[in-house]
C-alpha positions in Angstrom: -42.8 110.4 -46.4 -44.6 109.7 -43.1 -46.1 112.4 -41.0 -43.8 114.1 -38.5 -45.7 116.5 -36.2 -43.8 119.7 -35.3 -45.1 119.8 -31.7 -43.2 116.6 -30.7 -39.6 115.8 -29.9 -37.9 112.7 -31.3 -35.2 110.1 -30.5 -33.0 108.7 -33.3 -34.4 105.3 -32.2 -37.8 106.4 -33.5 -39.7 107.2 -30.3 -41.7 110.5 -30.1 -42.2 112.6 -26.9 -45.1 114.9 -26.2 -44.5 117.5 -23.4 -47.7 117.5 -21.4 -46.8 120.8 -19.8 -46.9 119.5 -16.2 -43.5 117.7 -15.9 -44.8 114.6 -17.6 -44.5 113.4 -21.2 -46.3 110.9 -23.4 -44.1 108.6 -25.4 -44.9 106.5 -28.5 -43.3 105.4 -31.7 -43.2 107.4 -34.9 -45.3 107.0 -38.0 -42.0 106.2 -39.8 -41.3 103.4 -37.3 -44.7 101.8 -37.5 -44.6 101.9 -41.3 -41.2 100.2 -41.3 -42.5 97.5 -38.9 -45.7 96.7 -40.8 -48.7 95.3 -39.0 -48.1 95.4 -35.3 -49.4 92.2 -33.6 -48.0 92.6 -30.0 -46.7 95.3 -27.7 -44.9 94.5 -24.5 -45.0 97.5 -22.1 -43.1 98.1 -18.8 -44.4 98.1 -15.3 -45.9 101.3 -13.9 -43.6 102.7 -11.2 -40.4 101.7 -13.0 -37.7 104.3 -13.3 -35.9 104.6 -16.6 -32.6 106.1 -17.7 -32.2 107.5 -21.2 -31.6 104.6 -23.6 -33.0 101.9 -21.3 -34.9 99.2 -23.1 -38.5 99.5 -21.8 -40.4 97.1 -24.0 -40.8 95.3 -27.3 -43.0 95.8 -30.3 -43.7 92.9 -32.6 -45.1 93.0 -36.1 -45.6 90.4 -38.8 -42.1 91.3 -40.1 -40.0 91.7 -37.0 -39.6 92.4 -33.3 -38.0 95.7 -32.2 -36.9 96.8 -28.8 -38.2 100.1 -27.5 -35.8 102.6 -25.8 -36.5 105.3 -23.3 -35.9 108.7 -25.0 -36.0 110.5 -21.6 -35.3 109.5 -17.9 -38.1 109.3 -15.4 -40.7 107.3 -13.6 -43.4 105.5 -15.6 -46.8 106.8 -14.5 -49.1 105.0 -16.9 -49.0 102.5 -19.8 -51.5 102.2 -22.7 -53.3 99.1 -21.6 -55.6 99.1 -24.6 -52.6 98.0 -26.7 -52.7 94.6 -25.1 -56.0 93.8 -26.9 -55.5 96.1 -29.8 -51.8 96.4 -30.7 -52.8 97.5 -34.3 -53.7 100.9 -32.7 -50.0 101.7 -33.0 -50.4 101.4 -36.9 -53.7 103.2 -37.0 -53.0 106.1 -34.7 -49.2 106.3 -33.8 -49.4 109.9 -32.5 -52.8 109.8 -30.6 -54.4 106.5 -29.5 -51.3 104.4 -30.1 -49.2 106.1 -27.4 -47.1 103.7 -25.3 -46.5 105.2 -21.9 -46.5 108.4 -19.8 -43.5 109.3 -17.8 -42.7 111.9 -15.1 -39.5 113.6 -16.3 -36.4 113.4 -14.1 -35.3 116.7 -15.7 -37.4 119.0 -17.8 -34.3 120.0 -19.8 -34.1 116.4 -21.1 -36.4 117.5 -24.0 -33.7 119.8 -25.2 -31.5 116.7 -26.0 -34.1 115.3 -28.4 -34.5 116.0 -32.1 -37.0 118.5 -33.5 -39.3 117.5 -36.4 -36.8 118.7 -39.1 -33.9 116.9 -37.5 -35.9 113.7 -37.1 -37.1 114.0 -40.8 -33.5 113.9 -41.8 -32.9 110.7 -39.8 -36.0 109.1 -41.2 -35.1 110.1 -44.8 -31.6 108.7 -44.4 -33.2 105.3 -43.7 -35.6 105.2 -46.7 
C-alpha cells in the first residue's frame, strides 16, 4: 500500500491538498496515483492567475503507460506552479508529497477543505482500486 500522509486532505481523483495555514493550499497527486501511472515523462500545468472551480481540469500528467487529466480538488486562484517539473517530471514519482507538488492555490473558501477526504477515507478509495 502506498503512503498516505495523515496531515493532507484528498480528492477521489487522487489529488492531495496541503493546508498552508494562510488561506492557500499546495496541491499534488498522491503516491497511489503516481504508482498507478508509472514513470512520469511530462506534466502540463496551468497558467498562474487562472481561477479554478472544483472539478475543473487544470492540466495533464503523462507517463510511459498513459496520460491522465488533473482535476482541481478546491476552488481558487492559482498563485504558483512547480516549474521544476518541466525539466524533471520524474520528481512526481520520486517525491509526490514534497518536491513533486503541482501548484499552489489561494482558496476561494477555507471550508472547501472540509469537503475533501481524510487519509482513512482516501485509503479506502485507493484500496478499492487495487
